[in-house]
N, C-alpha and C positions, 0 to 999 in steps of 0.2 A: 381792718382789711375790707369790710363791707363798704366803707366810705370810699376807698380807693377803687373798688370795682365800679361803684356808682360814677366816679370821675372818669374812669375808662370808658364807660358806656356813653357818657356825654361827649367825650372826645371822639369816639367812633361815629356817633351820629353826625357831628360837625364835619368829620373827615369825609363821610359818604356824601353829605350835602355839597361840600366843597368840590368833590370830584365830578359831580353831575353838571355837565355843560359849562365848565369855567370859560372865562373870556379867552384865554390862550393856555393850552396844555403845557407848553414849555415853561412859561412864567409860573403857572400853577405849581408845577413840579419843583421849581427852584425855591418858591416861597414857602411851600409846605415841608420841604425836606428837613429843615432844622427841627420842626415839631415832631416829625416821624422819628428822626434819629434820637431826639431827646427822650421821647416816650419809651422807645426800645431800650435805651441806656438805663432808664429808671427801672424798667422791668427786670433787666438782666442783673442789675446791682442791688435789687430789693433785699435779698437775703443778707447782704453784707452791710447795707446802710439804708435805713428808712428815715426820710425827712418827716418833719412835722406836717400835720394836715394843712396848716396854713400855707406852707411852701408848696405842697402838692396842688392846693387849690389855685394859688397864683400861677403855677406852671400851666395849669389847664386854661386859665384866662389868657396867658400869653399864646398858647397853642391856638385858641379860638381866634385871636387877633390875626395870627399868621394864616389860618385857614380861610378867614374872610378876605384878607388881602390877596391870597392866592386865587380865590374864586373870581373876584372882580378885577384884579390887579389893584395895586395901591392907589393908582391915579384915578380909578373909576368906581370907588365904593359909593353906592347911590346916596346914602345919608349924607356923606361929606360933599357930594356934588350939590345936594340941596343946601347945605350950610354955606358952600361956596357962593351960590346964587343969592342967598338971603343976606349974607354979610359982605358981599362983593370981594371975597378973597380972590387972589390971582391964580390959585391952584387948589386942587383937592388935597386937603391936609391929613388924610387918614394915615399916611406914612409916619406923620409925627407922633400919632398915638402908638404906632408900632415901635418907634425908636424910644419913646418915653418908657414903654414896657420893656424894651431891650436893656434899659438901665435898672428899672424898678425891680423886675423879677430876678435877674441875675444877682442883684444886690442882696436879696433875701436868701438866695441859694448860697452865695458866697459867705454871707454872715453865718448861716447855719454850719457850713463846713468848717469855717475858721474857729468858731466857738466850740463845736462838738469834738473836733479833732485836736483841740488845744494847740493850734499852730502858733499863736502869739503868746509871748511871756507878759507883755504889757498890753492891756486892753485899750490904753489911750491911743494906740495906733490903729485900732480896729476900723473905725469909720473911714479914715484916710485910705487905708489899704483896700477896703471894699469899693470905694468910689474909683480908685485907680484901676482896679481889676475890671470894673464895668466899663470904664473908658477904653481900656485895652481891648475888651471884647468888641465894643462898638467900632473901634478903629479897624480891627481885624475883619469885621463884617463888611466895612466899607471897601477894604482891599479886595475881598472876594467879589463884591458887586462890580467893582471897577474891572477886575480881571475877566469876569464872565462877559461883561459888556464888550470888552476889547476883542474877546475870542469869537463872539457870536454876532456882533454888529447889531442890526436892527432888532433881532430876536431878543437880545439881552437888554435893550433899552427899556423895556417895560419893567424888567427886574431892577434896573438901576433907578428908574422912577424919578428922575430929577424934574420932569415937567418944565424944562427950560430954566429952572432956577439955578444960577451958577454957584450959589453958596449952599446947595443941598447937602453935600457931604459934611460940611462944617456944622450946619444946623442939626443934622441927624445926630452927630456926636454930642452936641450941646444938649439936645433933648434926652439922650441916654444918660448924660451926666446929671441933669436935673432929676430924671427919674430915680437914679440911684440915691441922690441926696434926699428926695421926698420919701423914698422907702425907709431910709434910716430914721428920719424924723418922725414919720407917722406910724411905723410898724414895729419899731424896736421893743416897746413895752409889751405889746401883744405877743410878739415872737418870744420874748424872754419868758413869759408865762407858759407858753407851750413847751419851750425847751426845759423848763423846770420840772415838767411832768415826765 
């Protein structure tokens, strides 16, 4: 429990920092909303289901990515502007970090839920189902971005964040899929050790 309080304190500090003079408050709100809702859901469901410390830590990392993106907008995160200049990228690629995390972290959340709730009879389907769920989450998020952009016009364009790249939606989903696969390959053994405790 002390560890989770420590994670909540870190989250709170990043949230306060993110809220101080963000680039655009409307975009900030849209970008940080999933982090706020996710943390609230974890708090309200804590007595019924506790995740491993690994998953809670990864959720914090994802929240921090969202809070940074909300503060600057994904198209204008300074470090990635610098990388854009150094490597002659055509755009600020911070959003690709966000979409990679959008696959990586939900993969671990999904993995834990499926294993601990004994959802599957055959473990051989586990990885396929995890990646499929993460791709569905990514596609649903792209639908939300598209819908908000249509409803709000220019105000929603920062949230959509294509930066003129016509394949942005497809590459976002690809990065989420890669993130889910990398999570399964790199984290499964560590995760299994925590689950066994």
